[in-house]
N, C-alpha and C positions, 0 to 999 in steps of 0.2 A: 886621871879620872878618880874621884874620891870613892870610898867604899859605899857611901850613901847613894851613889849613882848606880851601883851595881844591881842587876836583877838576880833574884834568887831562884835557882833552877834545881828541881829534883830529877836526877837520872835514876831510872829503875834498873840499872845494871852497874857493874863495877867499871871504873875508868882507869886508864893508865896515867902515869905522871905527865906524859906528853899531852894527853887530852886535857888534864887539869890546867896545865900551863897555857894551852891554847885558849881555853875558856877565860882565863884571867886576862889575857891579851885583848879579848873581845869585851871585857868588862862584865863578865858573868861570874856570879858566885855559885859554884856547883856543889851540890851534895849528892854523892853516889851511894845508893842503897839497893843492892840486888834483890829483885823480887822473885827470882827463880834460882834454883840450884841444879847444876848439871852433873850427873853421875855417869861416867863412861862405862860401857859394858864390853869387856874383852870378848872377841868372837869365840863361841864354843866350838868344839869339834863338829858338832851336828851342823852348825851354821856354815863352818868352813867347808865341810863336805858338800853341802847344798850349793854353795857358790861355785865350787870346783866342778860340780856335776853339770854346770851350765856355762861352758867356756865360750859359747857363742853370744852370751848375754852382754849387752852394754850396761854401763853403770851410771847411776844418777846419785848426786850428792846435793842436798839442799841445806847443809849446815856444816860449818867447820868442825863441830863436835863429832859428827859421823866420821870425818876424815881422821881426826885424832884417835878415834876408837879403833879403826882398822889398821892404823899405821904400824902398830906393834905386831900385827899378824900378817903383814904384807908378804913376807917370805914364804908363807904357807899357801898363798893363793897363786893359781896358775893362769897361764894364757893372758897375762896383763897386756902384752904388746899387741894382742889381736883385737882388742876392744876399743870402742869409743867411750870416753868418760865425759859426762855432762855435769856442770856445776851452775847453780843459780846465780851466785854473786862472786864478786872479785875476791873477797876474803876467803871464800871456800876454795876458789881456784888457786889462790896463793898457797893455801895449806896443802893442796894436792901437789903443787909444784915442788914443795919442800920434800916430798917423798918420791919425786921423780915421775909424777903423772901430769901430763899436759891436758887440761880440760877444755871442752868447748863451752862457750858462754852464750846465752841468748842476748838479743839486742838490749832488752830491758831486764834488769836483775829482779825478776819476779816469776812466780810459778806459771802465770798465764803466758808470758813470753817464752818460757821454757817449753811449754806444750806446743806452741807454734813452731819452735825449732824441731821438736821431736816429730811433728807432723810431716816435716820435710825429709825425714830419714827413711832409708829403705829397710832398716832393721825392724824386727818384730819380737825381740826378746830383751827384757830389761830387768835389772836388779836395782831397787831403790834402797840405799843405806839411810836409815831414818831414826827418829826418836819416837818415844811413846805418845807424844802429842802432835803427831804429824797431821797435816791437812789432807783431805780426801781427793783433792783435784787430780793428782797424778794417778792414783789407783782407779779413780772413775774414768779417766782418759784411757787407761790401759784396758779396762773392762769393756768400754765402748768399742775399742778397736779389736778386741778379742786377741790381744797380744799375750805371749807368755811372760808372766810378770811375778816377781817375788819381792816382798819387803823384808829387809833384814833390820830388825830393831837393834841398834848398837849403842844407844845412850838413852838415859831417862831424864826428863825435865820434871823436877819437883817444885811445888809452890813454896816460896819463902816470903813471909810477910813481916818485915821489920816494923817497929814502932816509929812513926814520924808524925810531926805536927803539920798537917796539910796546909793550914793557913799561913805558914811561914814562906810559902813559895809562890812565885809569880807565874810559873809554868812547870809542866811535867813532861819529861821526855821518855819515850818508849822505843825499845829496839826489837821487840818480838811480840807476837800475839799472846803467847803464854804469860809474859810479864804484864800485859794489859789485863788479862783475866785474873791473875794473882792479885794485882793492885786493886781492881774494882770489886773483888770479892771481899775486901776488907774496908775500903775507903770510898767515900763519896766526896766529890769536889764541887765548888761553886761553878755554875755554868759559864761564868766569865773567864775562868782560868783556861788558857789554851793548852791543848795536848799536842805534842810534837811526835811524829812517827818517822822512823828511819826508812820505811818503804811502804809500798802499796798494801801488802798483806797485813802489816801492823795497823796501817791507817784504816783499813776496812773493819778490822776488829774494834778499833777505838770508836768507830761510829755507832757501835752498839751501846756505848756508854756516854758519849759526848757529841755535841753538835759543833764544838769548837776545836776542829782537828786541822793541823797543818803538817804537810809532808815534806821531808827534805828532798832536794833535787837528786842527790846521790846517796847510795846506801852505805854510808860510813859516818862515824861519829863526828868527824870534822865538819862535814856538810850539815849535819843536824845542829851542831853548835852555831854555825853561821846563820842558818835560817832562823834559829831561835833568837839570835842577837838582832838580826835585821827586822824580824817581825815585832819584837818587843820594843824596839827603838824607832819604829816608823811613825 
């Protein structure tokens, strides 16, 4: 395939060399420009004491970043073997497994499916390890059920808006609602340019800004690249 046949794609997050190589095999010319910056927040003594005061609480992780943040403080947390741990996606579950925690996953890797899984549990006490730009669906669910619930903010998502020439790209790929918000806070796109989302939460956010939204079948970059290639070459 010649370079002129390649579609130019803007990814609004950083990509690994493996991702770039896979894109090239598919005939995609990818430019990766992160539109958010993640700052991990080590657990303070106050937060650690709060977590340890609730040994009966099960844990919820909706991001790999939250797992990375608590991993360095794991030895100071108690009763780990007595609790269930829930993760929204495979990557978050894999990050938990690296630190010796086996997580329960919902059928679909999104917050709605997670809530359906939690609905089936007998537990009524939870701690959600989250970031500063978290969605309200979990906290609303907990309030409705009148469960004992705490949110532990352990990372911050900051907007980062690099300079790009939007007209250079045939499509734009998004991997989080916060990246969607950051991008469209600075740029507008032609309505014919498709926007690709890695999951349903990101897709829903994209619909606030575009009617041309396509969602990947699985919540990983490889699936997003594949659906991008198939869509643009159909």
